C-alpha positions in Angstrom: 126.5 66.2 143.2 123.3 64.2 142.8 120.7 65.8 140.5 117.4 66.6 142.1 114.1 66.0 140.4 113.7 69.8 140.0 117.0 70.0 138.2 116.1 67.1 135.9 112.8 68.8 135.1 114.5 72.1 134.6 117.0 70.6 132.1 114.2 69.0 130.2 112.3 72.3 130.0 115.4 74.2 129.1 116.2 71.9 126.2 112.8 72.6 124.6 112.3 76.2 125.4 115.6 78.1 126.0 116.3 78.3 122.3 113.0 80.0 121.7 113.6 82.4 124.6 117.1 83.3 123.3 115.7 84.5 120.0 113.0 86.6 121.6 115.4 87.9 124.2 117.9 89.0 121.6 115.2 90.8 119.6 113.9 92.4 122.8 117.3 93.7 123.7 117.7 95.3 120.3 114.2 96.8 120.3 114.7 98.2 123.8 117.6 100.4 122.7 116.7 103.2 120.3 120.2 103.5 118.8 120.7 99.8 118.4 117.2 99.4 116.9 117.9 102.2 114.4 121.2 100.8 113.3 119.6 97.4 112.6 116.8 99.2 110.7 119.2 101.3 108.6 121.5 98.3 107.7 124.3 99.9 109.7 125.3 96.6 111.3 128.0 94.2 110.0 129.3 90.8 111.2 133.1 90.7 111.3 135.9 88.4 112.4 139.6 88.7 113.0 141.5 90.8 115.4 140.3 94.2 114.1 137.8 96.0 111.9 139.0 98.1 109.0 137.1 101.0 107.5 138.2 102.7 104.2 138.1 106.4 104.6 139.0 109.4 102.4 141.0 112.0 104.3 142.3 114.0 101.4 140.7 114.5 98.0 142.5 113.6 94.8 144.6 116.2 93.0 144.3 114.3 89.7 141.1 116.0 88.5 140.5 119.1 86.4 139.4 120.4 83.0 141.6 119.9 80.0 141.7 121.1 76.4 142.3 119.2 73.1 145.6 117.5 73.0 146.5 118.7 76.4 148.9 116.9 78.7 148.1 116.6 82.4 149.7 115.4 85.6 148.9 112.0 87.2 151.0 112.4 90.3 151.0 109.5 92.8 148.9 110.0 95.8 147.9 108.3 99.0 144.5 106.9 99.7 142.1 105.7 100.4 143.3 105.5 104.0 142.1 102.9 106.5 140.7 103.4 109.9 141.6 100.5 112.1 139.5 99.5 115.1 141.5 96.9 117.0 139.4 96.2 120.2 136.4 94.0 120.5 134.2 94.6 123.6 132.5 91.6 125.1 129.4 92.1 127.3 127.6 89.4 129.2 124.4 88.8 131.1 124.1 85.8 133.4 121.1 83.8 134.6 121.6 82.3 138.0 119.5 79.6 139.7 120.1 78.3 143.2 119.3 74.6 143.7 116.9 75.7 146.5 115.0 77.9 144.1 114.5 75.0 141.7 113.2 72.9 144.6 110.8 75.6 145.6 109.5 75.8 142.1 109.2 72.1 141.6 106.4 72.0 139.1 107.2 72.2 135.4 105.1 75.3 134.9 106.7 77.0 138.0 110.2 76.3 136.7 109.3 77.7 133.3 107.9 80.8 134.9 111.1 81.1 136.9 113.1 80.8 133.7 111.1 83.6 132.1 111.6 85.9 135.1 115.3 85.3 135.2 115.7 85.9 131.5 113.6 89.1 131.8 115.9 90.4 134.5 119.0 89.5 132.4 117.5 91.4 129.4 116.7 94.5 131.4 120.1 94.6 133.0 122.0 94.1 129.7 119.8 96.7 127.9 120.5 99.3 130.5 124.3 98.6 130.6 124.6 98.6 126.8 122.7 101.8 126.6 125.1 103.4 129.1 128.2 102.1 127.3 127.1 103.3 123.8 127.3 106.9 124.9 130.2 106.7 127.4 133.9 107.5 127.3 135.5 104.2 128.3 138.9 105.6 129.2 138.4 104.7 132.8 136.8 101.3 132.0 138.7 100.0 128.9 136.8 96.7 128.9 133.6 98.5 128.1 132.5 99.6 124.6 134.3 102.7 123.3 131.1 104.8 123.1 130.3 108.0 121.3 132.2 110.1 123.9 135.3 108.1 123.3 136.4 110.7 120.7 133.7 109.7 118.1 131.9 112.9 119.1 133.9 115.7 120.7 132.0 118.7 122.0 134.7 121.0 120.9 135.5 123.3 117.9 137.0 121.8 114.8 139.8 124.5 114.7 141.2 127.1 117.0 141.6 127.1 120.8 140.5 123.9 122.4 140.1 122.2 119.0 139.3 118.5 118.7 142.4 116.3 119.3 141.2 112.8 119.8 142.1 109.7 117.8 139.4 107.5 116.2 140.3 104.3 114.3 144.0 105.1 114.8 143.6 108.4 112.9 144.3 111.7 114.6 141.7 114.4 114.4 144.3 117.1 114.9 146.1 115.9 111.8 143.2 115.7 109.4 140.4 118.3 109.0 138.2 115.7 107.3 138.4 113.5 110.3 136.7 115.9 112.8 133.1 115.8 113.8 130.9 118.9 113.4 130.1 121.0 116.4 127.8 123.8 117.4 127.0 125.7 120.6 123.6 127.0 121.8 123.2 130.1 123.9 119.5 129.4 124.8 117.4 127.0 122.9 114.6 129.5 122.1 117.1 132.0 120.9 119.3 130.0 118.5 118.7 126.3 119.2 117.1 125.5 115.9 119.5 127.7 114.0 122.5 125.8 115.5 120.8 122.5 114.8 120.3 123.5 111.2 123.9 124.6 110.8 125.3 121.3 112.2 122.8 119.2 110.2 123.8 120.9 107.0 127.5 120.6 107.9 127.1 116.8 108.4 125.2 116.5 105.1 127.1 115.7 102.0 126.7 114.1 98.5 123.0 113.2 99.1 123.5 111.8 102.7 122.2 113.4 105.9 122.2 112.6 109.6 119.5 109.8 110.0 118.9 110.1 113.7 119.4 112.8 116.4 119.7 111.6 120.0 119.3 114.3 122.6 119.1 115.1 126.3 115.4 114.7 127.3 115.3 118.2 128.6 116.5 119.5 125.2 113.8 117.3 123.6 111.2 119.1 125.7 112.6 122.4 124.5 112.3 121.3 120.9 108.8 119.9 121.4 107.7 123.2 123.0 108.9 125.1 119.9 107.5 122.8 117.2 104.5 121.1 118.7 102.1 124.0 118.1 102.9 123.9 114.4 103.5 120.2 113.7 104.0 116.8 115.4 105.4 114.7 112.6 106.9 111.5 113.9 108.9 108.6 112.6 106.1 106.0 112.8 108.4 103.0 113.0 110.2 104.4 116.0 106.9 105.5 117.6 105.4 102.1 117.1 108.5 100.5 118.7 107.9 102.6 121.8 110.4 105.5 121.2 109.1 109.0 121.5 110.3 111.2 118.7 109.6 114.3 116.6 111.1 115.1 113.1 113.7 117.7 112.3 114.5 118.0 108.6 112.8 114.6 108.1 115.2 113.1 110.7 113.9 111.7 114.0 114.9 113.4 117.2 114.8 110.9 120.0 115.2 111.7 123.8 117.9 109.5 125.3 117.9 109.1 129.2 121.6 108.5 129.2 122.1 112.1 128.1 120.0 113.6 130.9 121.5 116.7 132.4 124.2 117.1 129.7 122.4 119.3 127.2 124.0 117.2 124.5 122.6 116.4 121.1 124.2 113.8 118.8 123.6 114.2 115.0 124.5 110.7 113.8 124.9 109.5 110.2 124.9 105.8 109.9 124.0 105.0 106.3 122.9 108.6 105.5 119.6 107.4 104.1 116.2 108.5 105.1 114.5 106.1 107.4 114.0 102.6 105.9 110.3 101.9 105.6 110.3 98.1 105.0 112.1 97.1 108.2 110.5 94.4 110.4 112.7 92.8 113.0 111.6 89.3 114.0 112.8 86.7 116.6 113.6 84.3 113.7 116.4 86.7 112.7 118.3 85.7 115.8 118.0 81.9 115.3 121.7 81.5 114.7 124.1 84.1 116.1 126.0 85.8 113.3 123.5 85.0 110.6 120.9 87.8 111.1 119.2 88.3 107.6 118.1 91.8 108.8 121.7 93.0 108.2 123.2 90.3 106.0 126.7 91.6 106.7 126.1 94.4 104.2 126.8 97.5 106.2 128.2 99.9 103.6 127.1 103.2 105.3 128.9 106.5 105.1 129.3 106.9 108.8 128.7 105.2 112.2 128.2 101.4 112.2 127.9 98.6 114.7 130.4 95.7 114.1 129.4 92.4 115.8 131.8 89.6 116.2 130.6 86.5 114.4 128.9 83.9 116.7 128.7 86.4 119.6 125.4 88.0 118.5 123.7 87.3 121.9 125.1 83.8 122.1 123.7 81.8 125.0 125.4 79.0 126.8 123.8 75.9 128.4 123.2 75.9 132.1 126.1 74.4 134.1 127.2 73.9 137.7 130.3 75.8 138.5 132.9 74.1 140.8 132.0 74.0 144.5 128.6 75.6 144.0 125.0 74.7 144.4 123.9 77.0 141.6 123.1 76.7 137.9 124.5 79.3 135.6 123.9 80.3 131.9 125.5 83.3 130.2 124.6 85.4 127.2 127.4 87.1 125.3 127.4 90.1 122.9 130.7 91.2 121.4 130.8 94.3 119.3 132.3 97.7 118.7 131.3 101.0 117.2 133.2 102.0 114.0 133.0 104.8 111.5 134.0 105.5 108.0 133.4 109.3 108.3 133.9 111.5 111.3 133.0 114.5 109.2 129.3 113.4 108.9 128.8 113.1 112.7 127.9 116.1 114.8 127.5 117.3 118.3 125.6 120.3 119.8 125.6 121.4 123.4 125.3 124.6 125.5 129.1 124.9 126.0 129.7 127.0 129.0 126.1 128.3 129.0 123.5 126.9 131.3 121.0 124.5 129.8 118.0 126.8 129.3 115.0 127.4 127.0 
């Protein structure tokens, strides 16, 4: 079809401004999601390729340790390990910017077209943020193309042993078969009665060898319960999270953040990414997203003891050029983000809810 003056002008503007918008848009998407932002901050993000991501895990401790005396002999029996958790499925998400030729004609001036581009990109950003946020906490059994979120057996709100014990599979490893591959769990009767005690129990259960949960994501109603208990005494906050726009209060020097996706569930996620206290020198910038897959904020160095975000190289918010699809009078551009959640330790993740009890203070 013949190109209109509006289209020609739009293409010219796109070639000089879209790259700048893509960097800002990618950063805004990360900064608009508390869990994604925290993972970038902690260095719990890695860029990977290939058909799967592999995480070394220790499911059974070595038997070849112990005290010995002078001239003693000792056993060095063969043993398995470390084992490998295999995460075979990449999940691709997209956000599309769509322009009808009539819209371009109606916004014929260069400034008007640029404003239209900004609006369209803002809509795409908001839509992708909301959908990623939902997927990160969801069980994708019914929608296997979506990210296998925290409820896809990463965190089971069930006891570690006994009746109704955890039985899911994460990274190809069965929780039923290995005690060290089960997340921690606690049940609250009412929050004012034993909420903080159960939190303390799960927090300590998830802590090991100098590492601790580094973020706690909770139902907003539970957050209000927590705030009602602690606010009269202290209101310590994670300043970086606060300055990024995320409400939070500290529990054992770990930020507790309300998550709208958990509203009405009573659920609390005790997540260990790197196990470190909050990083204090983190500063995410648009320049970090100049080239997909080459973000110096993470440097492919995720070596955490727990939950991590693996991103497929070259699909870190990759954006295409605008094109005309066949038999259409519209221009389309797409942004792609391909990732998966992986973990090297289920034992350092925790879940707390009210079980069969009503959500109450």
